C-alpha positions in Angstrom: 111.2 109.5 119.1 111.2 111.5 115.9 113.8 109.4 114.5 112.0 106.2 115.4 108.9 107.6 113.6 111.1 108.4 110.6 112.6 105.0 110.3 109.0 103.3 110.7 107.7 105.6 107.9 110.7 105.0 105.6 110.5 101.1 106.2 106.8 101.2 105.4 107.3 103.4 102.3 110.3 100.9 101.3 108.1 98.0 101.8 105.1 99.3 99.8 107.5 100.2 96.9 109.2 96.9 97.0 106.2 94.8 96.9 104.7 97.0 94.4 107.8 96.6 92.1 107.6 92.7 92.6 103.8 92.9 91.5 104.5 95.2 88.7 107.4 92.8 87.5 104.9 89.8 87.6 102.4 91.7 85.5 105.0 92.7 82.9 106.4 89.2 82.8 103.3 87.2 82.8 100.5 89.4 81.8 101.9 91.3 78.9 103.7 90.6 75.6 106.6 89.0 77.4 104.2 86.1 78.6 105.5 83.5 76.2 109.1 84.7 76.0 111.5 81.8 77.1 108.6 79.8 78.7 107.2 76.6 77.6 104.0 76.9 79.6 103.1 80.5 79.8 99.9 79.8 81.9 101.5 80.9 85.4 98.9 82.3 87.6 99.4 85.0 90.4 98.3 82.5 93.1 101.1 80.1 92.0 103.6 82.9 91.7 102.6 84.9 94.9 105.1 82.9 97.0 108.0 84.2 94.9 106.7 87.8 95.1 106.3 87.6 98.9 109.8 85.9 99.5 111.5 88.1 97.0 110.1 91.3 98.6 111.0 90.2 102.1 114.5 89.2 101.1 115.0 92.7 99.4 113.8 94.5 102.6 116.1 92.6 104.8 119.0 93.5 102.5 118.1 97.1 102.4 118.1 97.1 106.2 121.4 95.1 106.1 123.1 97.9 104.1 121.8 100.6 106.6 119.4 102.4 104.3 117.4 103.3 107.4 120.3 104.9 109.2 119.1 108.4 110.2 122.4 109.8 108.8 121.6 108.6 105.3 118.2 110.5 105.0 119.9 113.7 104.1 122.5 112.0 101.8 120.5 111.0 98.7 123.7 110.1 96.6 124.8 107.3 99.1 121.1 106.2 99.5 120.9 105.6 95.7 124.2 103.9 95.8 123.0 101.5 98.5 119.7 100.8 96.5 121.7 99.9 93.4 124.0 97.7 95.3 121.2 95.9 97.1 119.1 95.3 94.0 122.2 93.9 92.1 122.9 91.7 95.0 119.3 90.7 95.3 119.1 89.6 91.6 122.1 87.2 92.1 121.1 85.9 95.4 117.4 85.5 94.9 117.8 83.8 91.5 120.5 81.7 92.9 118.7 80.6 96.0 115.4 79.8 94.2 117.3 77.6 91.6 119.3 75.8 94.5 116.0 75.2 96.4 114.2 74.1 93.2 111.1 75.9 94.1 107.9 75.1 92.0 106.9 76.9 89.9 110.5 77.7 88.7 111.6 81.3 89.0 111.9 83.2 85.9 115.2 84.9 85.2 113.5 87.6 83.1 111.2 88.2 86.1 114.2 88.7 88.5 115.8 91.2 86.0 112.6 93.2 85.5 112.0 93.3 89.4 115.5 94.4 90.1 115.3 97.1 87.5 111.9 98.4 88.5 113.0 98.3 92.2 116.0 100.5 91.5 113.8 103.1 89.6 110.9 103.0 92.2 113.0 103.1 95.2 115.2 105.7 94.0 112.2 107.9 93.2 110.5 107.2 96.6 113.7 108.1 98.3 114.3 111.2 96.3 110.8 112.3 97.3 111.5 111.5 100.9 114.8 113.5 100.7 113.0 116.5 99.2 110.8 116.5 102.1 113.2 116.0 104.8 115.7 118.4 103.6 113.3 121.4 104.4 114.7 123.2 107.3 111.7 122.2 109.6 112.5 118.5 109.2 116.3 118.9 108.5 117.0 120.6 111.8 115.5 117.7 113.8 117.6 115.2 111.8 120.9 117.0 112.2 123.2 116.4 115.1 123.9 119.5 117.4 127.8 119.5 117.4 130.2 121.3 119.7 133.9 121.6 119.0 136.6 121.4 121.5 139.3 123.7 119.8 139.3 125.0 116.5 141.5 125.1 113.3 141.4 126.2 109.5 140.0 122.7 108.6 137.0 123.2 110.9 136.4 126.5 109.1 136.5 124.9 105.7 134.0 122.2 106.8 131.6 125.0 108.0 131.9 126.6 104.6 131.0 123.3 103.0 128.0 122.9 105.3 126.7 126.2 104.1 126.7 125.3 100.5 123.5 123.3 100.8 120.6 122.5 103.2 121.2 118.6 103.2 124.3 118.7 105.6 124.0 116.5 108.7 125.4 118.6 111.4 124.6 122.0 113.1 127.5 123.5 114.8 126.4 125.1 118.1 129.6 126.6 119.3 133.1 126.1 120.4 134.7 125.1 123.8 138.2 126.4 124.4 140.9 123.8 124.9 142.8 123.6 128.1 145.4 126.1 127.1 142.5 128.6 126.5 143.7 129.3 122.8 142.3 128.4 119.5 144.4 127.6 116.4 142.2 130.0 114.3 139.2 132.2 114.9 135.7 130.5 114.3 133.2 132.2 112.1 131.0 135.0 113.8 128.0 132.7 113.9 129.9 130.1 115.9 130.2 131.3 119.5 132.7 130.4 122.1 130.4 128.6 124.8 133.0 128.3 127.5 136.4 126.7 128.7 137.6 123.1 129.1 137.2 123.3 132.9 133.5 123.9 132.5 133.0 121.3 129.8 130.3 119.1 131.5 128.1 122.1 132.5 128.5 123.7 129.0 127.5 120.5 127.2 124.4 120.0 129.4 123.3 123.6 128.9 124.0 123.5 125.0 121.9 120.3 124.7 124.9 119.0 122.3 124.6 115.4 121.2 128.0 115.3 119.5 131.4 116.6 120.6 134.2 117.0 118.1 137.6 117.4 119.6 140.5 118.9 117.5 143.6 116.6 117.6 146.7 118.4 119.2 144.7 120.9 121.4 145.0 118.8 124.5 147.3 116.0 125.7 146.5 112.3 125.9 145.1 112.4 129.5 142.9 115.4 128.9 141.6 113.7 125.7 140.7 110.5 127.5 139.1 112.2 130.4 137.0 114.2 127.8 135.8 111.1 126.0 134.9 109.5 129.3 132.9 112.6 130.3 130.9 112.3 127.0 130.1 108.8 127.7 128.7 109.7 131.1 126.7 112.5 129.4 125.4 110.1 126.7 127.0 112.4 124.1 128.9 111.1 120.9 132.5 111.8 120.9 134.5 112.2 117.7 138.3 113.1 117.1 139.3 115.4 114.3 142.7 114.0 113.6 145.0 116.8 112.4 147.5 114.4 110.7 144.7 113.2 108.3 143.1 116.1 106.5 142.8 114.3 103.1 140.7 111.4 101.9 138.8 111.3 105.0 136.3 108.7 103.8 139.2 106.3 103.4 140.4 106.4 106.9 140.2 103.0 108.7 141.1 101.6 111.9 143.1 98.4 111.6 144.6 96.0 114.0 148.3 95.4 113.8 149.2 92.4 115.9 146.5 93.7 118.5 147.6 97.3 118.3 144.9 99.6 116.8 146.4 101.9 114.0 144.6 104.6 112.0 145.4 105.0 108.4 144.0 105.5 104.9 142.5 102.3 103.6 141.0 101.3 100.3 139.2 104.0 98.3 136.4 103.2 95.9 138.7 102.8 92.8 141.2 100.7 94.7 138.6 97.8 94.6 138.9 95.5 91.6 135.2 95.5 90.7 135.1 99.2 90.6 138.1 99.5 88.6 136.8 96.9 86.0 133.5 98.6 85.9 135.1 102.0 85.2 137.4 100.6 82.6 134.6 98.9 80.8 132.5 102.1 80.7 135.7 103.9 79.4 136.1 101.6 76.5 132.6 101.6 75.5 132.3 105.3 76.0 135.5 106.0 74.1 134.4 103.9 71.1 131.0 105.5 71.0 132.6 109.0 71.3 134.9 108.3 68.5 132.1 107.1 66.2 129.9 109.9 67.0 132.4 112.7 67.0 134.6 111.6 64.1 132.8 114.0 61.7 133.3 116.9 64.1 136.9 116.2 64.6 137.3 116.1 60.8 135.4 119.4 60.3 137.3 121.3 63.1 140.6 119.8 61.9 140.0 121.4 58.4 139.0 124.7 60.0 142.1 124.8 62.0 144.2 124.0 59.0 142.5 126.8 57.0 143.4 129.3 59.7 146.8 128.2 60.6 149.2 126.2 58.6 150.7 123.4 60.7 149.7 120.2 62.3 146.0 119.6 63.1 146.6 117.6 66.3 148.7 118.6 69.1 150.7 116.3 71.5 151.7 117.4 74.8 153.4 115.5 77.7 151.3 115.1 80.8 151.4 113.1 84.0 149.1 110.2 84.5 148.2 107.3 86.9 151.2 106.9 89.6 153.1 109.6 88.1 153.7 108.0 84.7 154.1 110.4 81.7 152.0 110.1 78.5 151.4 112.1 75.4 147.9 113.8 75.5 146.1 114.2 72.1 144.1 117.5 71.3 142.9 119.4 68.3 145.3 122.3 68.0 143.6 125.4 69.3 146.8 127.6 69.5 149.1 129.1 67.0 152.1 126.9 66.0 154.6 129.0 67.9 152.4 129.4 71.0 155.3 128.4 73.3 158.2 129.8 71.4 159.5 131.3 74.4 160.0 128.0 76.1 158.0 128.9 79.3 155.1 126.4 79.9 152.0 127.9 81.3 148.2 127.7 81.4 145.8 129.3 79.0 144.6 132.7 80.3 141.4 134.5 79.5 141.4 136.1 76.2 144.8 134.5 75.5 146.4 136.2 72.3 148.0 132.9 71.4 144.6 131.2 70.6 143.3 130.6 67.0 139.9 132.2 66.3 138.4 128.8 66.0 140.3 127.7 69.0 138.4 130.0 71.4 135.1 128.2 70.3 136.7 124.8 70.4 137.9 125.4 74.1 134.6 126.7 75.2 132.8 123.6 73.9 135.6 121.1 74.8 135.8 120.1 71.1 139.6 120.3 71.2 139.5 117.5 73.7 137.6 115.0 71.5 140.8 113.0 70.3 141.6 112.2 73.8 139.1 109.3 73.3 142.1 107.6 71.7 144.0 108.1 75.1 141.1 106.6 76.9 141.2 103.6 74.6 144.9 103.1 75.2 144.2 103.1 78.9 146.3 106.3 79.6 143.2 108.3 80.5 139.7 107.7 81.9 136.4 109.5 80.7 136.3 111.2 84.0 138.9 111.9 86.4 141.4 114.8 87.6 142.8 116.8 84.7 146.4 115.8 83.9 148.9 118.5 84.1 152.3 118.9 82.5 155.5 117.6 84.3 157.1 121.0 84.4 154.2 122.6 86.2 153.8 119.5 88.6 157.3 119.9 90.0 156.3 123.2 91.5 152.7 122.3 92.4 153.7 119.3 94.6 155.9 121.3 96.7 153.5 124.3 97.1 150.2 122.6 97.3 149.6 119.8 100.2 148.4 116.5 99.1 148.6 117.5 95.3 150.0 114.2 94.1 147.1 112.3 95.7 145.2 113.0 92.6 147.6 110.7 90.7 146.3 107.6 92.5 143.8 107.5 89.7 143.8 107.9 86.0 143.4 111.5 84.7 140.2 112.2 82.9 138.9 113.9 79.7 136.6 115.7 81.9 136.3 115.9 85.7 134.5 117.2 88.8 136.6 120.3 89.1 136.1 121.2 85.4 132.4 121.0 85.4 132.3 123.2 88.6 134.0 125.9 86.6 137.7 125.2 87.6 139.4 125.3 84.3 142.2 127.2 82.7 143.5 130.1 84.8 141.7 129.2 88.1 142.8 128.5 91.6 144.7 125.1 91.7 144.1 124.7 95.5 140.3 124.5 94.8 140.9 122.1 91.9 142.7 119.8 94.2 139.9 119.9 96.7 137.3 118.9 94.0 139.7 116.2 92.8 140.2 114.7 96.3 136.4 114.8 96.8 135.9 112.9 93.6 138.5 110.2 94.5 137.1 109.4 97.8 133.4 109.6 96.8 133.8 107.9 93.4 130.6 105.9 92.1 129.0 105.2 88.7 126.3 107.9 89.3 128.8 110.5 89.9 130.7 109.7 86.7 127.5 109.9 84.8 126.6 113.3 86.4 129.8 114.7 85.5 129.6 113.4 81.8 126.2 115.0 81.5 127.3 118.3 83.2 130.2 118.5 80.7 127.8 119.4 77.8 126.0 122.1 79.8 128.6 123.7 82.0 131.2 125.7 80.1 132.1 128.1 82.9 135.9 128.9 83.2 136.7 127.9 79.6 139.5 129.9 78.2 
């Protein structure tokens, strides 16, 4: 009942915002200085245009519902909600304008009106949903929205998931406890606040007593027959059943069920940057951003190049071999921040805190990412992106890929001048396993707004620089 009331509230709020945006777009287009722009007869009344306003608003509401913006699981996921809003408004712009032109509705639809309505809808819907998110993530509301989950079995991946839940209030699951698998043993110990509720043989009674509405079974803790019996019991008790596959602990959002000649198979499907449109969008932003960056920062590059030359005789720029997309090597370009003989020993390695090899000006440049500015040229050449996993040296990767699970997955996309791991303080001499986690999180959750967030954070978060 609470979920139904929330869906109704959000729908009514969306409807008010959408029709408000349509009306505001009309006022801006036909009741302001834009009135005569591109129109032979600017005398268009609200009565004559009201049909467009109503039809456009209804069409947008239907499209929002089609993209599941009212799914209760999205209320605590503001990023995915905003992505849905932007996608919906973009498709509405094309669909509404095309439909009205094909049907030759009178008065003719204004393209300027459509663009204004789409932009205003993005802003107003995002603001409304952000307000709703801020209200709902309070514990009094969020606890009612979260699913009460009980795990059957437990492993290290479950523990890591619980840790991530604790990093914010907007998580969608409350872990109520653990049920022992048929063999009575857990792969690892659950946290102290996750109690063991009982054994597999008492599963039905335990689920009823706990009030769980989601069962998450860890793959490998029981045989096929026991797993099928568990899923069947969940169905009888009206409890959702989910399987935590032990063989897929990376790129979880990319997992897809596919049909192979009638046989269902589970595998990693297309990720966001595997789609042609997303790739083209990211590349376009890279080109524009790199050109703007080179023009804006050319004086800064020149000034620090002179300072480097004054402190240390030798080349101003420094080229180093790195590994890029699909394991292809390229030469990364930086302003030299180290002494010329920094690697005279021949042993490659990371910069460490208070590294004695740094130039005096080099420490400042590395803290403010100034030494990275020439990499805009790498971006223009298509070797790098503005945002992505940090590229590493071939000599280091040979060891990393053997020691760290899934390390080479980060090479599925272009490396970046900045990245999700860097802006979260994982730079220089920091834990590589943690870096990889952030890189994989970026790869499977990429969207335009995440890139924009990372670019903004790059200027304000210098934690970890060395």
